[in-house]
Phi, psi and omega in degrees: 000137180249122180243126177283156175212147177295157176302132177086354180300125172295135182248127179247158178298137176277336180215158169294137180181184180242133178292122181258341182198135174238123180278158164290157183300125186285312180190182182289340179255329181278328176068199178271160167211151182229156175243137177237129178261133179219163184236137174229119177049046175084355179254131181272142182229160177239126179243134178246137171249118189235162179061045180264138178285314177225152177235155186229023177231162182237163174305137176072004175290142177271127178243157185242139179307128176063359179250327184271122177280119185269315181170194176246145180288134183273313184223157175272122179252127175282124187239144172263005174086001180259000000 
């Protein structure tokens, strides 16, 4: 699922999980992105937070749903939600 956010919007964790990967900043428009692994009822999932201007998490850090500040949105992406 792709969710749009306004430029500068603070982004918080959607689920409890562990940061599995933080990319180097890709470009001035692509920004940073991170991957977070989380579990729901025994099934593991991967969540990506993309197009971030700044990030505030590190590799292997455990983050908490709605409490962990991930970063700021870099650019506005028009999304169809898929």
